[in-house]
N, C-alpha and C positions, 0 to 999 in steps of 0.2 A: 504493500500500500504506500509506504513512505517513498520507495524507489519510483513508483508510478507518479506520485504527486510531484516529486523533484523533477522527473522527466517532463511533466506537463508544464512546470514552471519555466524550465529551460526553453521549451518549445515556444511559450508565450513571449519570452524575452527575445528569442530569435525572430519571431514574427514582428515584434515591435521594431527591432533594430534594422532588419532587412527592409521593412516598410518605410522606415525613415530614410534609408539610403535610396530606395526607389523614388520617393518623393523629392529628395534633395538633388538627385543626379539626372532625372529624366522628365518628371511630370510637367513642370512649368517652364520649360526652356523657351517657349514662345515669347515670354515677357522680357527676354534679353535681346529682343529684335533689334534694338538700336545698335548693339555691338555687331550683330551679323550684317546689318545694312552697310556699315562702314567697310566690311570685307567685300560685300557684293558690289558696292560701288567701285572698289579698287579692281575687282575682276571684270568690270564693264557691263554688268547687268543693267538693262534699260538705258545704256549710254546713248543709244540712237535718239533719245528724246532730248538730249542736251543740244542747244542751238546757240550760235553766235549772235549776240545782240549788241546794241550800243546804249551805254548808260547816259545819264544826264550831262556828263562831262565829255561826251562824244568819244568815250573810250570803249574799245571792243572788249566785251566780256563774254564768258561762257555761261549761259543761263540753263541751269539744270532743274528748274522748278518742275518740269514735266516728269523727270526721273524721280524726284522727291515725292511727287503726288502718287506715282505708281507704288512706291514702297509704303506710303501711308495707306493707300487703298488695300494693299495686301494685309496689313495689320488690322485695318478696320473690318474686313471680311472675316479674318481669323478670330478676332475678339468677339464678333457677333456669333459665329458658329460655335465657338468653344462654350459659350453660355447657352445658346438656343438649343443645341443638340444634347445638352445635359438633361433636358426634359425627357426625350425618349430613352436616353441612357439610364435615367433614374427609374423609369418604369421597368426597363429590362432588369435592373438590379433588384428591385423590389419583387418582381414577379418570378424571375427565373434564377436569381441568386448570383453569388459572387463569381463562380466559375464561368457561367455564360457571359456575364458582363465583361469579364476580363478577356475572354476569347473573342469578344467584339472589339475591345479597345486596343489590345496588343497588335493585331494585324494593321489597324489604322495607323498606329504610331510607327510601325515598321515601314509601311508604304510611304509615309511622310518622309522618313529619313532617307529612304532609297531615292525618292524624287529629288531631294536636295543633293544627294550624292551624284546623280547623273544629269542634273540640270546644267545647262551652259548658258553663256550670254546670248547665244542664238535662240535658245528656248526659254527666255526669261519668264514668259507667261506661265511656265510650269510651276512657278513659285506661288501662284494664286491657289493651287491645289495642295502643294507641299506643306505650307505652313498650317492651313486648316486641318489637314490629316494629322500632323504631328501634335497640334493643339488639342484636338478632340480626343485622340488616343491618350494623351497625357492626363487630361482631366478625369478620364475613366480610371486611371491608376490611382488618382487621389481619392475619388469617390469610394472605391472598393477598399481603400486602406483606412479611411476614417473610422470604420466600425471597430478597428483594433482598440480604440479607446474603451469599448465595452468590456474588454478583458481586465481593465485596471480600476474598476469601481469608482472610488472617490477621486481619482485623478482623470476621470473621463474627459472633461473639458480641456484639461491641460494637454492631453495626448492629441485631441482633435486639433487644437490650435497649433501645437508643435508641428503636426503634419502639414497644416496649411502654411506655416512659416517655412517649412522645408520646400513646399511647392513654390513659394515666392523666391526663395534663395536659388532654386534650380535655374533661374534666369541667367545665373552666372555661367551656365554651360556654354552659352554663345560667346561669353568673354574668353573662356578657355579656348574655344575654337578660333577666335580672333588672334589670341596670343600664339597659338600653334601655327596659324597661317603666316604670321609675321616671322616665325622661326623656320618656315619652309615646308610645313606640312600642309598638304592640299585639303580643300574642303571635302573632296570626295573621300579621302582616307578617314577624316574625322566622322563623317556621317555614316560611312560603312561600319565603323566601330560601334556607333550608337545603334545601328540596325542589328548587329550581331548580339548586342546585349539583350535583345528580346528573348533569348533563350533563358536568361535569368528570370525574367518576368513570368515565363511559362512554368518554370520550376517552382516558383513561389505560389503560383496559382493552385497547383496540385498538392504541394506538400506543407505549406505554411498558412493556408487560408481555407475557410470552410466552403463547402459546396453551395450552401444557401447564405445565411447571414449569421453574424454573432449576436445572440439575443441580449437584451438589457431589460431587467437585471440579469446577471449571469448566474445560471443554475450551478449547484454543486457538482463537481466531477465533469463539467462540460469539456469536451475535447473536439477536435476538428482535424481536417486534412487526412492524408494517408497515414494510417497507424500500423506499423509493422508488428508491434507486440503490445500486449496489454497485461496489466497486473492481474494474476490469476485470482487473488483474493477479491479484488474489486469486481472482476467479472462474475465470480460465484455469488457475490453479495447482491449485485445490481442486475445481473443477467443482461449484459449489454446487447444492443441490437445494432448491427452493422448496416449502414446505408449503402446505396448503390455506388456512391463515390468512394467507398472504402473507409469512411470516417466512422469511428465508434460514437454512437449516440446513446446516452443514458436514458432509461425509462423516465427518470425524474427530470430530464432536461426540458427546460421551458423554451418554447419558441416565442417570437414576439406576439403570436396570436393567443398563447395560453395564459389563462389567469390574468388577462389584461385589466389594468385599473380602469376606473370610470372614464378618465379622459381619453382612453384608447378607443372609446366607442364613436368618437367623432369621425365623420367621413372626410375624405380629401377635400371636397368642395366646401364643407363647413370650415375647415382650416383655412382654405384659400380666401374665402369671403370674410374672414374675421378681421377685426381692426388691427390686431397684432401683426398678421401677415401682410396686410396692405401697407401699413406704415413702415414695416421692416423692408418691404419692397422699395418704397420711396427712398428710405435711408440708404439702402445698398446701391440703388440706381444712380443717385446723385454723386455719391463718393466714388463709385466705380467709373463714371463718366469723366470725373476730374483726373483720375489716374490714367485711364486709357488715352485720353487726349494728350496728357503730358508725355507718355511713353511714345505714342505715335508721332509726335511732333518734336521730339527731343533733338534729332539730328538737325533739322532746319533752325531750331532755336539756338543751338550751340554754334551753328554756322554763322548766324546773325550776330551773336554776342562776341564771337572771336574774330569777326570780320573775315571769315573764310580761311583761317589758317589751319591746314589739315593736322599738323602736329598737336596744336592746342585742342582741336576738336577730339582727336584720339585720346589725349590725356584725360579730358573730362568724361569721355565715354567709358574709359577704363575705371575712373573713379566711381561713376554711376554703377557700373556692373559689380564692382567690388563691394559697394554698400549693400547690394542686393543679397550678398552672402549673409548679412546680419539678420535677415528675415527670420531665419531659424532660431536665432537667439532672442529676438523681440517677441515673437508670437506666444511662447509659453507663458510670458508674464500676463498676457490677457487671459489665458486659461486658469492661471493661479488666482487671478482676480475673481473669476467666475466660480472657482472651486473653494474659495476661502471659507465658505459657510459649512463645508463638510465637517462632520464631527462635532459641530456646535449645536447646542439645543435650539430647536425651532420654536417659533411662536405657537401658542396654544391653538390647536386645530389646523395648523399649517402643514401641508404635505411636502414631501421632498421636491416634487415637481414645482410647486409654488415657490419654494425657497430658491430653487435653481433660477427661475424666471426673475425673482427679486434681485438675485445676485448679479444678473446681467445688466442692470441699469447703469452701474458704474462703468462697465466695459463700453456700453453704447455711448455714454457721455464723453468718455476719454477719446473714443474714435472720432466723434464729431469735432471735438476741440482740435485734435491733430489735423483733421482735414482742413479746417479753417486756417491754421498756422501754415500748413503745407501750401495751400492755395495762395496765401499772401506772399510767401517766399517765392513761389514760382512766378507770380505776377510782377515781381521786382526785376527790372532789366539791368541787373548788376552781376557780372560774370562770377566773381569770387563767391557771391552769396549762393550760387547754385550748389556748392558743396553742402551747405545747410539744407537746401531743398532736397538733395538726394537722401540725406539722413532722415528728414521728416517724411519723405515719400515712402521709404522702406518700412519705417515704424508704423505709419498709418495703414499701409497696405497689408502688413502682417496682422495688425489688429482687425482690419476690415474683413478679410476672408476667413480668418480663424474664428472671429466673433460671429460672423454670419452662420457658419456651419454649427458652431456650438449653440447659438441661440435657437436655431431650428430644431436641434436635437433635444433641447430641454423644454421648449415652449409648445411643442406639438408631439403627437403620438409617434413612437419610434417606428411603428410599422409603415408609416408614410414618409420616413426620412428621405429615401431616394427620390420619391415623386415630388415632395415639396422642395427639396434642394434643387432638383432639376428645373422645377417650374419657376422658382424665384430667379434662378440664373437666366432662364430662357426669357422671362418677361423683362428682366433688367437689360438683357442684350438688345431688345428693341429700343429701349431708351438710349443705350450706348451708341446707336446709329447716328445720334446727333453730332458725334465727333466729326463725321464727314462734312456736313454743312458748316460746322465751325472751322474746319480746315480750309474749305473753299472761301469762307468769309475772310479769313486771314490772308490767304494768298491772292485772291482776286480783288478784294475791295479795301483791304487795310494795308496794302503794300508790304505784306509779310510781317507786319508788327502785330503781335497777339495781345497787346496790352489791354485793349478794351474787352476782348473775349475773356481774358484772365480775371479782370475786375468783375465781370458778370458771373463768372464761376465762383468767385469769393462770396458774392451775395447769395448765389444759389446754395452754397454749402451751409449757409446759416439755417436753412429750413430743415436740415437733418436733426436738429435738436428737438423737433416735434416728437420723434419716435421715442427717445428715452423718457421724455416727460410723460408720454402716453403710457408707457410700460410701468412707470412709477405709480401713476394714478390707478392703473389696472391692478397692481399688487396691493395697494392700500385698501381697496374695497373689500377683498376677502379678509384682510387682517382686521378691519374695523368690525 
């Protein structure tokens, strides 16, 4: 019995660590797009859109605004699809389980890396498919890994936010590719290596993750994955039943549908139409738009502030990508904020779910404050200040996506997590399409100066405070 439980503990630790590596090194590479764009421009992708023009001083200059617009369009399409397609992926995850969801996501990721590997400047338009494939496959790796938090009980929110922070930090993958490219290693070699790593994702799927989902709360003796041996005493005592996937499942094992508490009786549409969900959608959409517009326009912004000096642009892009590595360090603090009430006595009549929702108020407020500060810093056209902007951006982004997943997991029934997580990302992706008209407004009507758009985004970010205030009032009613 003791040997079996020790083995189970080791297996859970391996699941956690390998999941962290998977999120850190693969899942969110798309958000390092600014670093990869620098390499792609060096390689000559979309260079045919650069034209010779005459500026106000009658000097001949090379205008590459058309090239910048194509790279921005690729990121806009990808950021829309990574969120919008999370909705059907969430239904696949909830209905068919972890194995099927990952067997959908891993091939998409692999195809995306192969497209990048074999694309050339002559086939630049292939990037419009390559980045979305890589992005959608990567988000599936994150969605199927967040359930690992259910294995660790009182640290559930911390694990979820840590994985989301690792997802943010994986944007540094494109920085590594940029550095390797400057050292003489081709883009093709780098992306072929990422493609070959899909074998690791497949091994985790069958050996270190369940066929369905990890339930919450976790039943005693719960195990998962392919089990080669079982403790005889435990088998004799519990009469284990082996599923078709080869994972041992205890008779007393609870699934998310068994013995569900009262709040589990809500339907998906009751959750979606609730004030909590709708205001959370507004909160996520506004902050996400601010971040996507910043990432998608970072190259032209730095080009403007550095007066077009490539070495200086490269230095700031490297600084931006390096700060993204800190996402995995920032995100767990948000989880600790949400988990801080664990083990403390609750108010009379207050359930654990209500305590979890109440604990999320501070997290939501801090995220909104960070967004306002980040927006103000990004709106200031002073080049050295962008170092501070990069720091505020990674802190806010790690709080945003980790807090989003953690809030959905505590505020709504766990059996709907995949569907609600996918739905909120899908709906927010429609709002994120506003980044395209914003980009057109800056380039075509504001002569490339984003100052007025940035000021509008600062004002827009102030409305995100409505959500934490609403959650606070929502929690006070049951308490009173």
